[in-house]
N, CA, C and O atoms as a CHARMM CRD file, in Angstrom:
* protein
*
  360
    1    1 MET  N    -25.29200   4.43200   6.65700 PROA 1      0.00000
    2    1 MET  CA   -24.63600   5.87100   6.63100 PROA 1      0.00000
    3    1 MET  C    -23.14600   5.51000   6.90800 PROA 1      0.00000
    4    1 MET  O    -22.77100   4.46900   7.44800 PROA 1      0.00000
    5    2 ARG  N    -22.44700   6.40200   6.51400 PROA 2      0.00000
    6    2 ARG  CA   -20.83200   6.23400   6.73800 PROA 2      0.00000
    7    2 ARG  C    -20.48000   6.83500   7.94200 PROA 2      0.00000
    8    2 ARG  O    -21.11400   7.85000   8.23100 PROA 2      0.00000
    9    3 SER  N    -19.55500   6.42300   8.77400 PROA 3      0.00000
   10    3 SER  CA   -19.09200   7.26900   9.94800 PROA 3      0.00000
   11    3 SER  C    -18.10800   8.20800   9.83200 PROA 3      0.00000
   12    3 SER  O    -17.07200   7.85700   9.26900 PROA 3      0.00000
   13    4 LEU  N    -18.19400   9.21200  10.20100 PROA 4      0.00000
   14    4 LEU  CA   -16.93900  10.17000   9.88000 PROA 4      0.00000
   15    4 LEU  C    -15.67800   9.74200   9.97600 PROA 4      0.00000
   16    4 LEU  O    -14.83800  10.31200   9.27900 PROA 4      0.00000
   17    5 ARG  N    -15.28000   8.67600  10.83300 PROA 5      0.00000
   18    5 ARG  CA   -14.00500   7.90800  10.65400 PROA 5      0.00000
   19    5 ARG  C    -13.86200   7.42300   9.42300 PROA 5      0.00000
   20    5 ARG  O    -12.81200   7.65400   8.82300 PROA 5      0.00000
   21    6 ASP  N    -14.74000   6.77100   8.90600 PROA 6      0.00000
   22    6 ASP  CA   -14.47800   5.94300   7.51700 PROA 6      0.00000
   23    6 ASP  C    -14.41900   6.99600   6.55400 PROA 6      0.00000
   24    6 ASP  O    -13.78200   6.79900   5.52000 PROA 6      0.00000
   25    7 MET  N    -15.09500   8.28300   6.78400 PROA 7      0.00000
   26    7 MET  CA   -14.86000   9.19100   5.65700 PROA 7      0.00000
   27    7 MET  C    -13.48900   9.91000   5.71600 PROA 7      0.00000
   28    7 MET  O    -12.90400  10.22300   4.67900 PROA 7      0.00000
   29    8 ILE  N    -13.07400  10.12200   6.73500 PROA 8      0.00000
   30    8 ILE  CA   -11.61600  10.83400   6.99700 PROA 8      0.00000
   31    8 ILE  C    -10.58600   9.85200   6.65100 PROA 8      0.00000
   32    8 ILE  O     -9.52300  10.27900   6.20300 PROA 8      0.00000
   33    9 PHE  N    -10.77000   8.52500   6.80800 PROA 9      0.00000
   34    9 PHE  CA   -10.03600   7.65900   6.43500 PROA 9      0.00000
   35    9 PHE  C     -9.91700   7.40800   4.71100 PROA 9      0.00000
   36    9 PHE  O     -8.86200   7.27600   4.09000 PROA 9      0.00000
   37   10 GLU  N    -11.04700   7.38900   4.24900 PROA 10     0.00000
   38   10 GLU  CA   -10.89600   7.31700   2.63700 PROA 10     0.00000
   39   10 GLU  C    -10.28100   8.83900   2.09900 PROA 10     0.00000
   40   10 GLU  O     -9.41800   8.89600   1.22300 PROA 10     0.00000
   41   11 ALA  N    -10.81900   9.96900   2.71400 PROA 11     0.00000
   42   11 ALA  CA   -10.04900  11.01100   2.23700 PROA 11     0.00000
   43   11 ALA  C     -8.33200  10.98400   2.29600 PROA 11     0.00000
   44   11 ALA  O     -7.60700  11.38400   1.38600 PROA 11     0.00000
   45   12 CYS  N     -7.89600  10.43800   3.53500 PROA 12     0.00000
   46   12 CYS  CA    -6.38300  10.14700   3.55800 PROA 12     0.00000
   47   12 CYS  C     -5.98100   9.27900   2.62500 PROA 12     0.00000
   48   12 CYS  O     -5.12700   9.71400   1.85300 PROA 12     0.00000
   49   13 GLU  N     -6.43400   7.91000   2.42900 PROA 13     0.00000
   50   13 GLU  CA    -5.94200   7.04600   1.69400 PROA 13     0.00000
   51   13 GLU  C     -6.14700   7.31700   0.17900 PROA 13     0.00000
   52   13 GLU  O     -5.38500   6.85200  -0.66900 PROA 13     0.00000
   53   14 GLU  N     -7.26800   8.13200  -0.12500 PROA 14     0.00000
   54   14 GLU  CA    -7.13500   8.49300  -1.47700 PROA 14     0.00000
   55   14 GLU  C     -6.18400   9.36100  -1.88700 PROA 14     0.00000
   56   14 GLU  O     -5.67700   9.22100  -3.00000 PROA 14     0.00000
   57   15 GLU  N     -5.78600  10.44800  -0.98400 PROA 15     0.00000
   58   15 GLU  CA    -4.78100  11.43100  -1.18200 PROA 15     0.00000
   59   15 GLU  C     -3.50600  10.86700  -1.19900 PROA 15     0.00000
   60   15 GLU  O     -2.71700  11.31000  -2.03300 PROA 15     0.00000
   61   16 GLU  N     -3.06000   9.76700  -0.26500 PROA 16     0.00000
   62   16 GLU  CA    -1.71900   8.98400  -0.71600 PROA 16     0.00000
   63   16 GLU  C     -1.86300   8.25800  -1.94300 PROA 16     0.00000
   64   16 GLU  O     -0.77400   7.91900  -2.40500 PROA 16     0.00000
   65   17 ILE  N     -2.81500   7.92600  -2.58900 PROA 17     0.00000
   66   17 ILE  CA    -2.85200   6.97900  -3.51800 PROA 17     0.00000
   67   17 ILE  C     -2.64900   8.00900  -4.59200 PROA 17     0.00000
   68   17 ILE  O     -1.88200   7.68400  -5.49800 PROA 17     0.00000
   69   18 GLU  N     -3.21900   9.22800  -4.64700 PROA 18     0.00000
   70   18 GLU  CA    -3.00700  10.18200  -5.65300 PROA 18     0.00000
   71   18 GLU  C     -1.70300  10.64900  -5.63500 PROA 18     0.00000
   72   18 GLU  O     -1.27800  11.21100  -6.64400 PROA 18     0.00000
   73   19 SER  N     -1.02800  10.52000  -4.70800 PROA 19     0.00000
   74   19 SER  CA     0.37600  11.09200  -4.98000 PROA 19     0.00000
   75   19 SER  C      1.32700  10.13600  -5.55200 PROA 19     0.00000
   76   19 SER  O      2.52000  10.42400  -5.64000 PROA 19     0.00000
   77   20 ILE  N      0.80300   8.88500  -5.98800 PROA 20     0.00000
   78   20 ILE  CA     1.49000   7.91500  -6.55200 PROA 20     0.00000
   79   20 ILE  C      1.42900   8.23300  -8.05200 PROA 20     0.00000
   80   20 ILE  O      0.36700   8.07800  -8.65500 PROA 20     0.00000
   81   21 LYS  N      2.52400   8.66800  -8.66800 PROA 21     0.00000
   82   21 LYS  CA     2.54000   8.96400 -10.10500 PROA 21     0.00000
   83   21 LYS  C      3.47700   7.96800 -11.05700 PROA 21     0.00000
   84   21 LYS  O      3.44100   7.90900 -12.28600 PROA 21     0.00000
   85   22 SER  N      4.26100   7.26200 -10.22500 PROA 22     0.00000
   86   22 SER  CA     5.16300   6.21000 -11.12800 PROA 22     0.00000
   87   22 SER  C      5.30800   4.91800 -10.34500 PROA 22     0.00000
   88   22 SER  O      4.74400   4.64500  -9.28600 PROA 22     0.00000
   89   23 LYS  N      6.06400   4.24800 -10.96400 PROA 23     0.00000
   90   23 LYS  CA     6.58200   2.92100 -10.40600 PROA 23     0.00000
   91   23 LYS  C      7.39500   3.45000  -9.09700 PROA 23     0.00000
   92   23 LYS  O      7.22500   3.01600  -7.95800 PROA 23     0.00000
   93   24 LYS  N      8.11600   4.25000  -9.39700 PROA 24     0.00000
   94   24 LYS  CA     9.05500   4.50900  -8.00300 PROA 24     0.00000
   95   24 LYS  C      8.36100   4.92500  -7.00300 PROA 24     0.00000
   96   24 LYS  O      8.68200   4.69200  -5.83700 PROA 24     0.00000
   97   25 ASP  N      7.22200   5.65800  -7.38500 PROA 25     0.00000
   98   25 ASP  CA     6.55300   6.41300  -6.17500 PROA 25     0.00000
   99   25 ASP  C      5.84500   5.25400  -5.52200 PROA 25     0.00000
  100   25 ASP  O      5.75300   5.27100  -4.29500 PROA 25     0.00000
  101   26 PHE  N      5.32700   4.23600  -6.21300 PROA 26     0.00000
  102   26 PHE  CA     4.44100   2.99200  -5.63600 PROA 26     0.00000
  103   26 PHE  C      5.54000   2.29600  -4.88300 PROA 26     0.00000
  104   26 PHE  O      5.20700   1.96800  -3.74400 PROA 26     0.00000
  105   27 ILE  N      6.78800   1.98500  -5.24100 PROA 27     0.00000
  106   27 ILE  CA     7.86900   1.21200  -4.45500 PROA 27     0.00000
  107   27 ILE  C      8.04000   1.86200  -3.14300 PROA 27     0.00000
  108   27 ILE  O      8.02100   1.19600  -2.10800 PROA 27     0.00000
  109   28 ASP  N      8.21200   3.17600  -3.14900 PROA 28     0.00000
  110   28 ASP  CA     8.49100   4.15200  -2.13000 PROA 28     0.00000
  111   28 ASP  C      7.30300   3.62400  -0.92200 PROA 28     0.00000
  112   28 ASP  O      7.40000   3.10900   0.19200 PROA 28     0.00000
  113   29 TYR  N      6.23500   4.02500  -1.73800 PROA 29     0.00000
  114   29 TYR  CA     4.92000   3.73100  -0.96000 PROA 29     0.00000
  115   29 TYR  C      4.78300   2.49900  -0.01700 PROA 29     0.00000
  116   29 TYR  O      4.44200   2.46000   1.16500 PROA 29     0.00000
  117   30 ALA  N      5.19700   1.36100  -0.99300 PROA 30     0.00000
  118   30 ALA  CA     4.99300   0.08200  -0.36800 PROA 30     0.00000
  119   30 ALA  C      6.27300  -0.29800   0.56900 PROA 30     0.00000
  120   30 ALA  O      6.22200  -1.25000   1.34700 PROA 30     0.00000
  121   31 LYS  N      7.40100   0.51000   0.42900 PROA 31     0.00000
  122   31 LYS  CA     8.29900   0.02100   1.43100 PROA 31     0.00000
  123   31 LYS  C      7.79900   0.70100   2.79400 PROA 31     0.00000
  124   31 LYS  O      8.00500   0.13800   3.86900 PROA 31     0.00000
  125   32 ASN  N      7.22600   1.76200   2.72400 PROA 32     0.00000
  126   32 ASN  CA     6.88600   2.44300   4.06400 PROA 32     0.00000
  127   32 ASN  C      5.81500   1.65800   4.35900 PROA 32     0.00000
  128   32 ASN  O      5.98100   1.30200   5.52500 PROA 32     0.00000
  129   33 LYS  N      4.69100   1.14400   3.88600 PROA 33     0.00000
  130   33 LYS  CA     3.77900   0.17000   4.24800 PROA 33     0.00000
  131   33 LYS  C      4.35500  -0.86100   5.29000 PROA 33     0.00000
  132   33 LYS  O      3.92000  -0.98500   6.43400 PROA 33     0.00000
  133   34 PHE  N      5.45900  -1.63000   4.70800 PROA 34     0.00000
  134   34 PHE  CA     6.15100  -2.75800   4.93400 PROA 34     0.00000
  135   34 PHE  C      6.86400  -2.08500   6.44500 PROA 34     0.00000
  136   34 PHE  O      6.77800  -2.78200   7.45600 PROA 34     0.00000
  137   35 LYS  N      7.41900  -0.98900   6.51300 PROA 35     0.00000
  138   35 LYS  CA     8.22100  -0.74400   7.44200 PROA 35     0.00000
  139   35 LYS  C      7.15800  -0.48600   8.59100 PROA 35     0.00000
  140   35 LYS  O      7.49500  -0.73600   9.74800 PROA 35     0.00000
  141   36 ILE  N      5.92700  -0.01100   8.33000 PROA 36     0.00000
  142   36 ILE  CA     4.91200   0.18200   9.28500 PROA 36     0.00000
  143   36 ILE  C      4.46400  -1.09700   9.75800 PROA 36     0.00000
  144   36 ILE  O      4.49600  -1.25400  10.97900 PROA 36     0.00000
  145   37 VAL  N      4.01800  -2.12200   8.98600 PROA 37     0.00000
  146   37 VAL  CA     3.57200  -3.23900   9.51200 PROA 37     0.00000
  147   37 VAL  C      4.58000  -4.11400  10.14600 PROA 37     0.00000
  148   37 VAL  O      4.22400  -4.88200  11.04000 PROA 37     0.00000
  149   38 PHE  N      6.01500  -4.05000   9.69100 PROA 38     0.00000
  150   38 PHE  CA     6.77200  -5.28100  10.42700 PROA 38     0.00000
  151   38 PHE  C      7.57900  -4.61800  11.27600 PROA 38     0.00000
  152   38 PHE  O      8.07000  -5.29800  12.17800 PROA 38     0.00000
  153   39 GLY  N      7.92700  -3.14400  11.21700 PROA 39     0.00000
  154   39 GLY  CA     8.85400  -2.27700  12.20700 PROA 39     0.00000
  155   39 GLY  C     10.13100  -3.11500  12.30800 PROA 39     0.00000
  156   39 GLY  O     10.58500  -3.54800  11.24900 PROA 39     0.00000
  157   40 ASP  N     10.79600  -3.41100  13.50800 PROA 40     0.00000
  158   40 ASP  CA    11.84000  -4.00600  13.63700 PROA 40     0.00000
  159   40 ASP  C     12.11400  -5.50400  13.02700 PROA 40     0.00000
  160   40 ASP  O     13.25800  -5.91600  12.83200 PROA 40     0.00000
  161   41 GLU  N     11.08300  -6.17600  12.78200 PROA 41     0.00000
  162   41 GLU  CA    11.13500  -7.57700  12.41600 PROA 41     0.00000
  163   41 GLU  C     10.98500  -7.39000  10.81500 PROA 41     0.00000
  164   41 GLU  O     10.69000  -8.45200  10.26800 PROA 41     0.00000
  165   42 LEU  N     11.11800  -6.28800   9.93500 PROA 42     0.00000
  166   42 LEU  CA    11.22100  -6.41700   8.68100 PROA 42     0.00000
  167   42 LEU  C     12.11500  -6.95500   8.05900 PROA 42     0.00000
  168   42 LEU  O     13.20600  -6.43000   8.28500 PROA 42     0.00000
  169   43 ASP  N     12.15200  -8.09400   7.10300 PROA 43     0.00000
  170   43 ASP  CA    12.88100  -8.80300   6.23400 PROA 43     0.00000
  171   43 ASP  C     13.07100  -8.35200   5.08500 PROA 43     0.00000
  172   43 ASP  O     12.40300  -8.84500   4.17600 PROA 43     0.00000
  173   44 LYS  N     14.02700  -7.29000   4.78100 PROA 44     0.00000
  174   44 LYS  CA    14.19500  -6.55500   3.55700 PROA 44     0.00000
  175   44 LYS  C     14.22500  -7.35500   2.14400 PROA 44     0.00000
  176   44 LYS  O     13.70600  -6.85200   1.14800 PROA 44     0.00000
  177   45 GLU  N     14.84800  -8.60700   2.10400 PROA 45     0.00000
  178   45 GLU  CA    14.87800  -9.40400   1.24900 PROA 45     0.00000
  179   45 GLU  C     13.33300  -9.89800   0.58600 PROA 45     0.00000
  180   45 GLU  O     13.01200 -10.11800  -0.58200 PROA 45     0.00000
  181   46 ARG  N     12.58700  -9.96100   1.79100 PROA 46     0.00000
  182   46 ARG  CA    11.24900 -10.53200   1.36300 PROA 46     0.00000
  183   46 ARG  C     10.25300  -9.45800   1.10700 PROA 46     0.00000
  184   46 ARG  O      9.22100  -9.60300   0.45200 PROA 46     0.00000
  185   47 MET  N     10.68000  -8.31200   1.71600 PROA 47     0.00000
  186   47 MET  CA     9.99700  -7.07000   1.22800 PROA 47     0.00000
  187   47 MET  C     10.04000  -6.73200  -0.12900 PROA 47     0.00000
  188   47 MET  O      9.05700  -6.42500  -0.80300 PROA 47     0.00000
  189   48 ASN  N     11.52700  -6.81300  -0.62500 PROA 48     0.00000
  190   48 ASN  CA    11.81200  -6.54300  -2.10500 PROA 48     0.00000
  191   48 ASN  C     11.24900  -7.52300  -3.25700 PROA 48     0.00000
  192   48 ASN  O     10.74300  -7.27600  -4.35200 PROA 48     0.00000
  193   49 ASN  N     11.54100  -8.76700  -2.56700 PROA 49     0.00000
  194   49 ASN  CA    10.50400 -10.02800  -3.44000 PROA 49     0.00000
  195   49 ASN  C      9.31700  -9.64100  -3.76100 PROA 49     0.00000
  196   49 ASN  O      9.02300  -9.37400  -4.92600 PROA 49     0.00000
  197   50 THR  N      8.45900  -9.55600  -2.74800 PROA 50     0.00000
  198   50 THR  CA     6.96800  -9.08400  -2.70400 PROA 50     0.00000
  199   50 THR  C      6.88700  -7.97900  -3.49400 PROA 50     0.00000
  200   50 THR  O      6.23500  -8.02100  -4.53800 PROA 50     0.00000
  201   51 ILE  N      7.51500  -6.89600  -3.10900 PROA 51     0.00000
  202   51 ILE  CA     7.00500  -5.80500  -4.15000 PROA 51     0.00000
  203   51 ILE  C      7.33000  -6.04100  -5.48600 PROA 51     0.00000
  204   51 ILE  O      6.53600  -5.68000  -6.35500 PROA 51     0.00000
  205   52 ASP  N      8.47600  -6.64400  -5.81100 PROA 52     0.00000
  206   52 ASP  CA     8.96700  -6.93200  -6.95000 PROA 52     0.00000
  207   52 ASP  C      7.91900  -8.05700  -8.07300 PROA 52     0.00000
  208   52 ASP  O      7.50400  -7.89300  -9.22000 PROA 52     0.00000
  209   53 GLY  N      7.77100  -9.26100  -7.02800 PROA 53     0.00000
  210   53 GLY  CA     6.50600  -9.95100  -7.62600 PROA 53     0.00000
  211   53 GLY  C      5.17300  -9.44900  -7.87200 PROA 53     0.00000
  212   53 GLY  O      4.50900  -9.90800  -8.80200 PROA 53     0.00000
  213   54 LEU  N      4.78900  -8.66300  -7.21300 PROA 54     0.00000
  214   54 LEU  CA     3.37500  -7.87800  -7.39900 PROA 54     0.00000
  215   54 LEU  C      3.42500  -7.03800  -8.72900 PROA 54     0.00000
  216   54 LEU  O      2.52200  -7.08200  -9.56400 PROA 54     0.00000
  217   55 LEU  N      4.49900  -6.30800  -8.84700 PROA 55     0.00000
  218   55 LEU  CA     4.60200  -5.32100  -9.99700 PROA 55     0.00000
  219   55 LEU  C      4.71700  -6.25300 -11.09200 PROA 55     0.00000
  220   55 LEU  O      4.04400  -6.04000 -12.10000 PROA 55     0.00000
  221   56 LYS  N      5.56700  -7.37200 -11.02600 PROA 56     0.00000
  222   56 LYS  CA     5.90400  -8.16300 -12.24700 PROA 56     0.00000
  223   56 LYS  C      4.45700  -8.96400 -12.83800 PROA 56     0.00000
  224   56 LYS  O      4.06500  -8.94200 -14.00500 PROA 56     0.00000
  225   57 ASN  N      3.78600  -9.68500 -11.64300 PROA 57     0.00000
  226   57 ASN  CA     2.42400 -10.25300 -11.81500 PROA 57     0.00000
  227   57 ASN  C      1.38600  -9.30700 -12.25200 PROA 57     0.00000
  228   57 ASN  O      0.36600  -9.85500 -12.67000 PROA 57     0.00000
  229   58 ASN  N      1.39300  -8.01100 -12.26000 PROA 58     0.00000
  230   58 ASN  CA     0.38300  -7.25900 -12.51700 PROA 58     0.00000
  231   58 ASN  C      0.76100  -6.13000 -13.37300 PROA 58     0.00000
  232   58 ASN  O      0.40600  -4.95700 -13.24700 PROA 58     0.00000
  233   59 LYS  N      1.63500  -6.71500 -14.38200 PROA 59     0.00000
  234   59 LYS  CA     2.34200  -5.50200 -15.50700 PROA 59     0.00000
  235   59 LYS  C      1.25300  -4.74000 -16.04400 PROA 59     0.00000
  236   59 LYS  O      1.44700  -3.52600 -15.97800 PROA 59     0.00000
  237   60 GLU  N      0.05200  -5.12700 -16.60900 PROA 60     0.00000
  238   60 GLU  CA    -0.96100  -4.74800 -16.93100 PROA 60     0.00000
  239   60 GLU  C     -1.20200  -3.30900 -16.01100 PROA 60     0.00000
  240   60 GLU  O     -0.96700  -2.19600 -16.48200 PROA 60     0.00000
  241   61 LEU  N     -1.54500  -3.46100 -15.07400 PROA 61     0.00000
  242   61 LEU  CA    -1.85100  -2.45700 -14.11600 PROA 61     0.00000
  243   61 LEU  C     -0.92500  -1.28100 -13.68200 PROA 61     0.00000
  244   61 LEU  O     -1.23100  -0.11900 -13.41500 PROA 61     0.00000
  245   62 VAL  N      0.43300  -1.96800 -13.68300 PROA 62     0.00000
  246   62 VAL  CA     1.37400  -0.93300 -13.85400 PROA 62     0.00000
  247   62 VAL  C      1.53900  -0.01700 -15.20000 PROA 62     0.00000
  248   62 VAL  O      1.82100   1.17900 -15.13400 PROA 62     0.00000
  249   63 ASP  N      1.34900  -0.65900 -16.32600 PROA 63     0.00000
  250   63 ASP  CA     1.24500  -0.18600 -17.52000 PROA 63     0.00000
  251   63 ASP  C      0.36900   0.86800 -17.67900 PROA 63     0.00000
  252   63 ASP  O      0.68200   1.92900 -18.21800 PROA 63     0.00000
  253   64 ASN  N     -0.98300   0.54600 -17.11700 PROA 64     0.00000
  254   64 ASN  CA    -2.04300   1.62300 -16.87100 PROA 64     0.00000
  255   64 ASN  C     -1.99900   2.62600 -15.83600 PROA 64     0.00000
  256   64 ASN  O     -2.82100   3.51500 -15.61500 PROA 64     0.00000
  257   65 GLU  N     -0.78000   2.32400 -15.15300 PROA 65     0.00000
  258   65 GLU  CA    -0.95800   3.18500 -14.00600 PROA 65     0.00000
  259   65 GLU  C     -2.11200   3.10400 -12.87100 PROA 65     0.00000
  260   65 GLU  O     -2.54000   4.13600 -12.35500 PROA 65     0.00000
  261   66 GLU  N     -2.48800   2.09900 -12.58800 PROA 66     0.00000
  262   66 GLU  CA    -3.65000   1.70700 -11.71000 PROA 66     0.00000
  263   66 GLU  C     -3.19400   1.48200 -10.44900 PROA 66     0.00000
  264   66 GLU  O     -3.37400   0.36700  -9.95800 PROA 66     0.00000
  265   67 TRP  N     -2.55100   2.46400  -9.73700 PROA 67     0.00000
  266   67 TRP  CA    -1.93800   2.37600  -8.58900 PROA 67     0.00000
  267   67 TRP  C     -2.93300   2.14400  -7.43400 PROA 67     0.00000
  268   67 TRP  O     -2.52000   1.59300  -6.41400 PROA 67     0.00000
  269   68 GLY  N     -4.14100   2.50800  -7.52900 PROA 68     0.00000
  270   68 GLY  CA    -5.09600   2.27300  -6.47100 PROA 68     0.00000
  271   68 GLY  C     -5.43500   0.89700  -6.36100 PROA 68     0.00000
  272   68 GLY  O     -5.72500   0.48400  -5.23800 PROA 68     0.00000
  273   69 GLU  N     -5.45100   0.16000  -7.26800 PROA 69     0.00000
  274   69 GLU  CA    -5.55000  -1.40000  -7.41700 PROA 69     0.00000
  275   69 GLU  C     -4.43100  -2.04300  -6.88400 PROA 69     0.00000
  276   69 GLU  O     -4.70700  -2.88600  -6.03000 PROA 69     0.00000
  277   70 LEU  N     -3.21300  -1.88600  -7.14700 PROA 70     0.00000
  278   70 LEU  CA    -1.93200  -2.14500  -6.68200 PROA 70     0.00000
  279   70 LEU  C     -1.71700  -2.06700  -5.19300 PROA 70     0.00000
  280   70 LEU  O     -1.05700  -2.90900  -4.58400 PROA 70     0.00000
  281   71 VAL  N     -2.37200  -0.89500  -4.55500 PROA 71     0.00000
  282   71 VAL  CA    -2.39400  -0.41800  -3.35200 PROA 71     0.00000
  283   71 VAL  C     -3.28400  -1.50200  -2.58400 PROA 71     0.00000
  284   71 VAL  O     -2.94500  -2.00000  -1.51000 PROA 71     0.00000
  285   72 GLY  N     -4.29600  -1.76200  -3.17000 PROA 72     0.00000
  286   72 GLY  CA    -5.31200  -2.73500  -2.61900 PROA 72     0.00000
  287   72 GLY  C     -4.66100  -4.04600  -2.51400 PROA 72     0.00000
  288   72 GLY  O     -4.77200  -4.59300  -1.41700 PROA 72     0.00000
  289   73 MET  N     -4.03800  -4.63200  -3.38400 PROA 73     0.00000
  290   73 MET  CA    -3.38400  -5.83500  -3.38200 PROA 73     0.00000
  291   73 MET  C     -2.13300  -5.89100  -2.58400 PROA 73     0.00000
  292   73 MET  O     -1.81300  -6.99300  -2.13800 PROA 73     0.00000
  293   74 LEU  N     -1.29900  -4.75400  -2.31300 PROA 74     0.00000
  294   74 LEU  CA    -0.62200  -4.72800  -1.60200 PROA 74     0.00000
  295   74 LEU  C     -0.93800  -4.85500   0.10100 PROA 74     0.00000
  296   74 LEU  O     -0.11400  -5.39500   0.83800 PROA 74     0.00000
  297   75 ASN  N     -2.11200  -4.34100   0.57400 PROA 75     0.00000
  298   75 ASN  CA    -2.67300  -4.31300   1.63500 PROA 75     0.00000
  299   75 ASN  C     -3.13500  -5.56700   1.89300 PROA 75     0.00000
  300   75 ASN  O     -2.97600  -6.11400   2.98400 PROA 75     0.00000
  301   76 LYS  N     -3.79600  -6.15100   0.79800 PROA 76     0.00000
  302   76 LYS  CA    -4.19600  -7.76900   1.46800 PROA 76     0.00000
  303   76 LYS  C     -2.91500  -8.54500   1.49800 PROA 76     0.00000
  304   76 LYS  O     -2.96500  -9.56300   2.18800 PROA 76     0.00000
  305   77 SER  N     -1.78300  -8.29000   0.90600 PROA 77     0.00000
  306   77 SER  CA    -0.54400  -9.15900   0.94400 PROA 77     0.00000
  307   77 SER  C     -0.35400  -9.30600   2.52700 PROA 77     0.00000
  308   77 SER  O      0.03400 -10.37200   3.00400 PROA 77     0.00000
  309   78 PHE  N     -0.64900  -8.17100   3.33500 PROA 78     0.00000
  310   78 PHE  CA    -0.39100  -8.21400   4.74200 PROA 78     0.00000
  311   78 PHE  C     -1.28300  -9.11300   5.33900 PROA 78     0.00000
  312   78 PHE  O     -0.78700  -9.78700   6.24200 PROA 78     0.00000
  313   79 GLY  N     -2.38000  -9.29400   5.10100 PROA 79     0.00000
  314   79 GLY  CA    -3.27600 -10.12300   5.74900 PROA 79     0.00000
  315   79 GLY  C     -3.90100  -9.41400   6.98000 PROA 79     0.00000
  316   79 GLY  O     -4.28600  -9.97800   8.00400 PROA 79     0.00000
  317   80 ILE  N     -3.94400  -7.92100   6.68200 PROA 80     0.00000
  318   80 ILE  CA    -4.79000  -7.01800   7.59000 PROA 80     0.00000
  319   80 ILE  C     -5.32400  -6.02600   6.89800 PROA 80     0.00000
  320   80 ILE  O     -4.89300  -5.89600   5.75300 PROA 80     0.00000
  321   81 SER  N     -6.19100  -5.24000   7.28300 PROA 81     0.00000
  322   81 SER  CA    -6.97400  -4.20100   6.76000 PROA 81     0.00000
  323   81 SER  C     -6.16000  -2.81900   6.85700 PROA 81     0.00000
  324   81 SER  O     -5.40100  -2.70800   7.82000 PROA 81     0.00000
  325   82 ILE  N     -6.23100  -1.99400   6.14700 PROA 82     0.00000
  326   82 ILE  CA    -5.66700  -0.55400   6.11500 PROA 82     0.00000
  327   82 ILE  C     -5.92000   0.03400   7.44000 PROA 82     0.00000
  328   82 ILE  O     -5.13800   0.72300   8.09500 PROA 82     0.00000
  329   83 LEU  N     -7.07600  -0.31600   7.74000 PROA 83     0.00000
  330   83 LEU  CA    -7.66000   0.27900   9.11900 PROA 83     0.00000
  331   83 LEU  C     -6.60900  -0.08600  10.18900 PROA 83     0.00000
  332   83 LEU  O     -6.12600   0.70300  11.00000 PROA 83     0.00000
  333   84 ASP  N     -6.36500  -1.21700  10.08700 PROA 84     0.00000
  334   84 ASP  CA    -5.45200  -1.87800  11.19000 PROA 84     0.00000
  335   84 ASP  C     -4.01700  -0.97300  11.27100 PROA 84     0.00000
  336   84 ASP  O     -3.46600  -0.58500  12.30000 PROA 84     0.00000
  337   85 ILE  N     -3.59600  -0.76500   9.91400 PROA 85     0.00000
  338   85 ILE  CA    -2.56700  -0.04000   9.69400 PROA 85     0.00000
  339   85 ILE  C     -2.43600   1.57500  10.18200 PROA 85     0.00000
  340   85 ILE  O     -1.48200   2.09800  10.75900 PROA 85     0.00000
  341   86 MET  N     -3.55300   2.11300   9.81200 PROA 86     0.00000
  342   86 MET  CA    -3.89500   3.43400  10.04300 PROA 86     0.00000
  343   86 MET  C     -3.87600   3.57900  12.06000 PROA 86     0.00000
  344   86 MET  O     -3.23400   4.38800  12.73000 PROA 86     0.00000
  345   87 TYR  N     -4.52000   2.82700  12.39200 PROA 87     0.00000
  346   87 TYR  CA    -4.59400   2.71300  13.90900 PROA 87     0.00000
  347   87 TYR  C     -3.42200   2.28200  14.63200 PROA 87     0.00000
  348   87 TYR  O     -3.36600   2.61200  15.81700 PROA 87     0.00000
  349   88 SER  N     -2.43600   1.57900  14.12300 PROA 88     0.00000
  350   88 SER  CA    -1.17700   1.24600  14.78400 PROA 88     0.00000
  351   88 SER  C     -0.23100   2.41200  14.66300 PROA 88     0.00000
  352   88 SER  O      0.77800   2.48200  15.36400 PROA 88     0.00000
  353   89 ILE  N     -0.59000   3.42100  13.68200 PROA 89     0.00000
  354   89 ILE  CA     0.27800   4.68500  13.56100 PROA 89     0.00000
  355   89 ILE  C     -0.12600   5.81600  14.20800 PROA 89     0.00000
  356   89 ILE  O      0.61000   6.78800  14.37800 PROA 89     0.00000
  357   90 ALA  N     -1.45400   5.72800  14.64200 PROA 90     0.00000
  358   90 ALA  CA    -2.19700   7.03700  15.22300 PROA 90     0.00000
  359   90 ALA  C     -1.83600   7.03800  16.66300 PROA 90     0.00000
  360   90 ALA  O     -2.25500   7.92800  17.40400 PROA 90     0.00000
């Protein structure tokens, strides 16, 4: 049985992903996640290289507008779960 917390989290994450309609939207989403995760220690060059590499290495997902898959890959690149991110901003 899923917890209420998990159901609320899934609904929020789903809504965020559904708002991604273009490559630009994904880039904005990714940059925001980097800012949340790294805060004042954000290395903008590394952030841009990571986002660019993710998009370049997954061209088929970009072409098919499979933003949810790319969001999952982005979150895995941080080495932490999205729940950790959610709790850090709550």
